[in-house]
Every structure is written in C-alpha cells, then in structure tokens.
C-alpha positions as CSV (number, residue, x, y, z in Angstrom):
1,X,8.4,21.0,-2.1
2,X,9.1,17.3,-1.6
3,X,12.6,17.5,-3.1
4,X,13.4,20.4,-0.9
5,X,11.9,19.4,2.4
6,X,12.0,15.6,2.3
7,X,15.4,14.2,1.4
8,X,15.3,10.8,-0.2
9,X,16.7,7.8,1.7
10,X,17.0,4.2,0.8
11,X,17.6,1.2,3.1
12,X,21.1,-0.2,2.5
13,X,19.6,-3.6,1.9
14,X,17.8,-2.3,-1.2
15,X,20.0,-3.9,-3.9
16,X,19.6,-7.3,-2.4
17,X,15.9,-6.7,-2.0
18,X,15.5,-6.3,-5.7
19,X,17.0,-9.8,-6.3
20,X,14.9,-11.4,-3.6
21,X,11.8,-9.8,-4.9
22,X,12.3,-11.1,-8.4
23,X,12.8,-14.6,-6.9
24,X,9.7,-14.4,-4.7
25,X,7.4,-13.2,-7.5
26,X,8.5,-16.2,-9.6
27,X,8.2,-18.7,-6.8
28,X,4.8,-17.4,-5.8
29,X,3.6,-17.3,-9.4
30,X,2.4,-13.8,-9.0
31,X,4.0,-12.8,-12.4
32,X,5.1,-15.0,-15.3
33,X,8.9,-15.5,-15.3
34,X,9.3,-13.6,-18.5
35,X,7.4,-10.6,-17.2
36,X,9.4,-10.7,-13.9
37,X,12.6,-10.5,-15.9
38,X,11.4,-7.7,-18.2
39,X,9.3,-5.5,-15.8
40,X,10.0,-6.2,-12.1
41,X,12.9,-3.9,-11.5
42,X,11.4,-1.1,-13.7
43,X,8.2,-1.2,-11.6
44,X,10.3,-0.1,-8.6
45,X,8.1,-1.9,-6.0
46,X,11.2,-2.6,-3.9
47,X,12.4,1.1,-4.2
48,X,9.1,2.2,-2.7
49,X,9.4,0.1,0.4
50,X,13.2,0.6,0.8
51,X,12.4,4.3,1.2
52,X,9.6,3.8,3.7
53,X,11.0,1.6,6.4
54,X,14.6,2.8,7.1
55,X,16.1,0.9,10.0
56,X,14.0,-2.2,9.6
57,X,15.8,-5.6,10.0
58,X,16.7,-7.1,6.6
59,X,14.2,-10.0,7.1
60,X,11.4,-7.6,8.0
61,X,12.1,-5.3,5.1
62,X,12.0,-8.3,2.7
63,X,8.7,-9.4,4.1
64,X,7.3,-5.9,3.8
65,X,8.6,-5.6,0.2
66,X,7.0,-8.9,-0.7
67,X,3.7,-7.7,0.8
68,X,4.0,-4.5,-1.3
69,X,4.6,-6.5,-4.5
70,X,1.7,-8.8,-3.5
71,X,-0.5,-5.7,-3.0
72,X,0.2,-4.4,-6.5
73,X,-0.5,-7.9,-8.0
74,X,-3.8,-8.0,-6.0
75,X,-4.7,-4.6,-7.3
76,X,-4.1,-5.8,-10.8
77,X,-6.3,-8.9,-10.2
78,X,-9.0,-6.7,-8.9
79,X,-8.9,-4.6,-12.0
80,X,-9.0,-7.5,-14.4
81,X,-11.6,-9.5,-12.5
82,X,-13.8,-6.3,-12.5
83,X,-13.3,-5.7,-16.2
84,X,-14.2,-9.3,-17.1
85,X,-16.9,-9.7,-14.5
86,X,-15.2,-12.7,-12.8
87,X,-17.4,-12.3,-9.7
88,X,-17.1,-16.0,-8.6
89,X,-13.3,-15.8,-8.7
90,X,-13.2,-12.5,-6.9
91,X,-15.5,-13.8,-4.1
92,X,-13.4,-16.9,-3.6
93,X,-10.2,-14.7,-3.4
94,X,-11.7,-12.4,-0.8
95,X,-12.8,-15.4,1.4
96,X,-9.3,-16.8,1.1
97,X,-7.6,-13.6,2.1
98,X,-9.9,-13.1,5.1
99,X,-9.2,-16.7,6.2
100,X,-5.5,-16.2,5.7
101,X,-5.3,-13.3,8.2
102,X,-6.6,-15.6,10.9
103,X,-4.6,-18.7,10.0
104,X,-1.8,-18.0,7.5
105,X,0.0,-21.3,8.1
106,X,-3.0,-23.2,6.7
107,X,-3.0,-21.2,3.4
108,X,0.6,-21.5,2.4
109,X,-0.2,-24.1,-0.2
110,X,-3.4,-22.6,-1.4
111,X,-4.1,-23.1,-5.1
112,X,-4.6,-19.4,-5.8
113,X,-1.1,-17.7,-5.9
114,X,-2.5,-14.5,-4.4
115,X,-3.8,-16.4,-1.3
116,X,-0.6,-18.4,-0.9
117,X,1.5,-15.3,-1.4
118,X,-0.5,-13.3,1.1
119,X,-0.2,-16.2,3.6
120,X,3.6,-16.3,3.2
121,X,3.9,-12.5,3.8
122,X,1.5,-12.5,6.8
123,X,3.2,-15.5,8.5
124,X,6.6,-13.8,8.2
125,X,5.2,-10.4,9.5
126,X,3.5,-12.2,12.5
127,X,7.0,-13.4,13.7
128,X,8.3,-10.0,14.8
129,X,6.2,-8.4,17.6
130,X,3.8,-10.9,19.0
131,X,0.1,-11.7,19.4
132,X,-1.3,-8.2,20.2
133,X,0.4,-6.6,17.2
134,X,-0.6,-9.5,15.0
135,X,-4.2,-9.2,16.1
136,X,-4.2,-5.4,15.4
137,X,-2.7,-5.9,11.9
138,X,-5.4,-8.4,11.1
139,X,-8.0,-6.1,12.5
140,X,-6.8,-3.4,10.2
141,X,-6.5,-5.6,7.1
142,X,-9.9,-7.3,7.2
143,X,-11.6,-3.9,6.2
144,X,-9.1,-3.5,3.4
145,X,-10.3,-6.7,1.8
146,X,-13.9,-5.6,2.3
147,X,-13.2,-2.2,0.8
148,X,-11.7,-3.8,-2.3
149,X,-14.8,-5.9,-2.6
150,X,-16.9,-2.7,-2.4
151,X,-14.9,-1.2,-5.2
152,X,-15.5,-4.4,-7.2
153,X,-19.2,-4.1,-6.7
154,X,-19.1,-0.4,-7.6
155,X,-17.4,-1.1,-10.8
156,X,-19.8,-3.8,-11.8
157,X,-22.7,-1.4,-11.1
158,X,-20.9,1.6,-12.6
159,X,-21.1,3.5,-9.3
160,X,-18.7,6.4,-8.8
161,X,-18.6,7.2,-5.1
162,X,-19.1,10.8,-3.9
163,X,-16.0,12.6,-2.8
164,X,-16.4,12.1,1.0
165,X,-17.4,8.5,0.6
166,X,-14.5,7.9,-1.8
167,X,-12.0,9.5,0.7
168,X,-13.0,7.1,3.4
169,X,-13.0,4.1,1.0
170,X,-9.5,5.1,-0.3
171,X,-8.1,5.2,3.3
172,X,-9.1,1.5,3.4
173,X,-8.0,0.4,-0.1
174,X,-4.7,2.1,0.5
175,X,-4.4,0.1,3.8
176,X,-3.5,3.2,5.7
177,X,-3.3,1.7,9.1
178,X,-1.7,-1.5,8.1
179,X,1.3,0.4,6.7
180,X,1.4,2.5,9.8
181,X,1.4,-0.6,11.9
182,X,4.5,-1.8,10.1
183,X,6.4,1.2,11.5
184,X,6.5,-0.5,14.9
185,X,8.4,-3.7,14.0
186,X,10.7,-1.4,12.0
187,X,11.3,0.4,15.3
188,X,11.6,-3.0,17.0
189,X,9.0,-2.1,19.5
190,X,5.2,-2.1,19.8
191,X,3.9,1.4,20.8
192,X,1.4,1.5,23.7
193,X,-2.1,2.4,22.8
194,X,-2.1,5.8,24.4
195,X,0.8,6.8,22.0
196,X,-0.8,5.3,18.9
197,X,-4.1,7.0,19.8
198,X,-2.4,10.4,20.6
199,X,-4.0,13.0,18.3
200,X,-0.7,14.3,17.0
201,X,0.5,10.8,16.1
202,X,-2.8,10.0,14.3
203,X,-2.7,13.3,12.4
204,X,0.8,12.7,11.3
205,X,0.0,9.2,10.2
206,X,-3.2,10.2,8.4
207,X,-1.4,13.1,6.6
208,X,1.4,10.9,5.3
209,X,-1.1,8.2,4.1
210,X,-3.5,10.6,2.6
211,X,-0.6,12.2,0.7
212,X,0.4,8.8,-0.6
213,X,-3.1,7.8,-1.7
214,X,-3.9,11.1,-3.3
215,X,-0.6,11.5,-5.0
216,X,-1.1,8.1,-6.4
217,X,-4.5,9.2,-7.6
218,X,-2.9,12.2,-9.2
219,X,-0.2,10.2,-11.0
220,X,-2.5,7.2,-11.9
221,X,-5.3,9.3,-13.3
222,X,-4.3,8.8,-17.0
223,X,-3.9,5.1,-16.4
224,X,-7.3,4.8,-14.6
225,X,-9.2,6.8,-17.1
226,X,-7.7,4.6,-19.9
227,X,-8.7,1.5,-18.0
228,X,-12.3,2.7,-17.3
229,X,-11.6,2.8,-13.5
230,X,-14.1,4.7,-11.3
231,X,-12.2,5.0,-8.1
232,X,-9.9,8.0,-8.1
233,X,-10.3,11.3,-6.2
234,X,-10.0,13.2,-9.6
235,X,-12.8,11.0,-11.1
236,X,-15.1,11.6,-8.1
237,X,-14.5,15.3,-8.3
238,X,-15.3,15.3,-12.0
239,X,-18.4,13.1,-11.7
240,X,-19.9,14.6,-8.5
241,X,-18.6,18.2,-8.3
242,X,-18.8,19.0,-12.0
243,X,-15.1,19.8,-12.3
244,X,-13.3,19.7,-15.6
245,X,-10.3,17.3,-15.8
246,X,-7.9,20.3,-15.4
247,X,-9.8,21.6,-12.4
248,X,-9.9,18.2,-10.8
249,X,-6.1,17.8,-11.2
250,X,-5.6,21.2,-9.6
251,X,-7.9,20.3,-6.7
252,X,-6.2,17.0,-6.0
253,X,-2.9,18.8,-6.1
254,X,-4.1,21.3,-3.6
255,X,-5.2,18.5,-1.2
256,X,-1.8,16.8,-1.7
257,X,0.0,20.0,-0.7
258,X,-2.3,20.4,2.3
259,X,-1.3,16.9,3.5
260,X,2.4,18.0,3.5
261,X,1.5,21.1,5.6
262,X,-0.5,19.1,8.0
263,X,2.2,16.5,8.5
264,X,4.9,19.2,9.3
265,X,2.6,20.6,12.0
266,X,1.8,17.2,13.5
267,X,5.5,16.1,13.3
268,X,6.6,18.9,15.6
269,X,4.0,17.8,18.2
270,X,5.0,14.2,18.0
271,X,8.7,15.1,18.5
272,X,7.7,17.2,21.6
273,X,5.8,14.1,22.8
274,X,8.9,11.9,22.3
275,X,11.0,14.4,24.2
276,X,8.6,14.1,27.2
277,X,8.8,10.3,27.0
278,X,12.6,10.4,27.3
279,X,12.6,10.7,31.1
280,X,15.9,9.2,31.8
281,X,14.6,5.7,32.5
282,X,15.5,2.8,30.1
283,X,11.8,2.2,29.2
284,X,11.2,5.9,28.6
285,X,14.3,6.3,26.4
286,X,13.5,3.2,24.4
287,X,9.9,4.3,23.9
288,X,11.0,7.8,22.8
289,X,13.5,6.3,20.3
290,X,10.7,4.0,18.9
291,X,8.4,6.9,18.5
292,X,11.0,9.0,16.8
293,X,11.7,6.1,14.4
294,X,8.0,5.9,13.5
295,X,7.6,9.6,12.7
296,X,11.0,9.6,10.8
297,X,9.7,6.9,8.6
298,X,6.3,8.6,8.2
299,X,8.4,11.5,6.9
300,X,10.1,9.1,4.5
301,X,6.8,8.2,2.9
302,X,6.7,11.6,1.2
303,X,10.0,11.3,-0.7
304,X,9.5,7.6,-1.4
305,X,6.0,7.9,-2.9
306,X,7.1,11.0,-4.9
307,X,10.1,9.4,-6.5
308,X,8.3,6.0,-7.0
309,X,5.6,7.6,-9.1
310,X,8.1,9.5,-11.2
311,X,10.3,6.4,-11.8
312,X,8.0,3.4,-11.9
313,X,6.9,1.9,-15.2
314,X,3.5,1.3,-13.6
315,X,2.2,4.7,-14.6
316,X,3.8,5.2,-18.0
317,X,0.5,4.5,-19.8
318,X,1.6,6.5,-22.9
319,X,4.3,3.9,-23.6
320,X,1.9,0.9,-23.5
321,X,0.7,-0.8,-26.7
322,X,-2.8,-0.9,-25.2
323,X,-3.5,2.0,-22.8
324,X,-6.2,-0.1,-21.1
325,X,-4.0,-3.1,-20.4
326,X,-0.7,-2.9,-18.5
327,X,2.0,-4.9,-20.2
328,X,3.2,-6.4,-16.9
329,X,-0.1,-8.1,-16.4
330,X,-0.9,-11.5,-17.8
331,X,-4.5,-12.3,-18.7
332,X,-3.5,-15.9,-19.2
333,X,-2.5,-16.2,-15.5
334,X,-5.9,-14.6,-14.5
335,X,-7.8,-17.2,-16.6
336,X,-5.8,-20.1,-15.1
337,X,-6.7,-18.9,-11.7
338,X,-10.3,-18.8,-12.6
339,X,-10.1,-22.5,-13.6
340,X,-8.2,-23.4,-10.4
341,X,-10.9,-21.7,-8.3
342,X,-13.6,-23.7,-10.0
343,X,-11.8,-26.9,-9.4
C-alpha cells in the first residue's frame, strides 16, 4: 500500500546532511567517535528527516535532522537509565530539558551532552518563524518530556499501560505535535490558528503521526521485547487484551492500515480547504501554498517512516551480539554522564 500510494522523496540536501549529522553527533558527544563512524549512516536518521520535510531551507533541515538524531539518543538514554535504575540522572536530565525550552541560550554549554545538544537544536529552530511559533513548540514539547518521565516511572514499577492510556502516552512520546509544528517553517509560514485547528487538518496530522508511531511499534516489537520494554502497542494488547503475539501483530497492522485510510480521506478535505483559501489575493495564495506544503509533507511521512524502518540498523536486533543491548549505544558514555550530573 505504501509503496504504491506514497512515492518516496528525499530532500536534495540529504547527502550533505549525512556528513553534517556525523560531525554534529561527534561535536555534541552524543555518540563516541568510533560508533559515529561505524553506525551513524546505517542508522538512517538523516534519511528519515530528509523524506519528511521536502522544501525546507537547508539550514532548517539540518536543525530538524539534528533534533531527530538527538531524539534517538535521548530515547536510548531513557532506556539505559530505566534498565539500570539511574533515577537521579534521569530527573536531572528532565529538569535540564524543561529549562532548555524556555532559555536554550543558557544551556548551550551544559555538562550533559543531551541537554547541550537539545539547546543547540532548539535555539536554531527558534530562529525561523518568531515568538508565537516558538512558544507553541515549547508548549508542545514540555508534555513530551513529562511523558518520557511517566514511561521511566512505569518501567521502574513494571507497569504496562492499558491500550487507550498507552495510545495517548505514545502520542506524546512520539512528539506528534512538535513534528507537525515543524511543517510550518518548512513551508516558510506560520499557519493561523483557525487552519491548524480545522478538523480536517488535525485528522490528517493525527493519522500520519499515529501511523508513524504504530508502525514504529510494529517494527521495534522484537527489539523492545528483547530489551524488556513495556511501552509498545503490541505489548499493551498482549498484556491487557489477552492477545497472542501473532494476534497483537495483526491488530497493530490493522490499525496502521486504518491510519492510511483516514489520512487519504482527510487529505482530500484539506486540499479543498486550500482551494478556498486561494482567493486571488496575495495573502490567500501564500496561505494556500503553505497549507498544501504542510499536507504534502504529512503525506511524505508515510513513505519515509516505511523505508526508514526497513533500512535502518536500529531495528536489526537479530544481528546484534546482545539482543538486549544495541551496538550503537555506549554504556561507558552513560556512566560518565552519571558522574557529571553528580558533580
């Protein structure tokens, strides 16, 4: 379905993006240099973003790509801190990230690489559309940090959230609305509230993000079962609905397909709305073009997420020496960060 209905696109800046991403990961100390050289390209983090935000200025695409790489590094820290019970380190990290959203400049030299890297990304992203967009992005990202913290506490207490609770939590840990916000600087225009809140726009946005989150759950299920993770739609279905592994996989797949169908319906309505906005005035034409750019890139999420999960080494758990420990993660770096936090 994806290969047929959602042709794959890549931003022309993508080859340069790979090089810049490797440099940034080293400079920010988010991965050891040897692991950057060995794994960064095969993880395909830049491929993912280069397929999401077609038309973005090169500088913006680079900032989004770095945020995406940072997000995966944060997810890995979350996992390892949960596994080892590093509650103090995790709490300090969450506080640092919350503070960074409100004042990124002050945290550029933070001792924790994840805080400093986040500050670098946020400061760059805040340079494109202005105060109202910046405040909205921060307003959408604060709950993401809190949701990750909830997952940390769930893992420490061995709590598997019920399906409906998990779905709402996943919409936060995937940062649904933050990624949707980034469609606007890609289109070079902030959308007015009545467009962003339009039911068709929100349905299209939610469908593309739910697809991405649940397809990730589908593809990462072996990795997360091996790593004793509790947060996955399949795991919630098994634990709370009594499904077998095979039945849970089929149910997640059914929901993923439903997201595609829902998006295609909503997309038609959004394009009708864009046609109405194009009223012959300069403002109307520019707003219509921006809206069409946003929904075009929502569409691109499907192919980009699909190919990323089939090409990235992040999910090839059967090829790892230790199925519970990704080879691109360094426990030594995690331990160093614990010591830094205590100082």
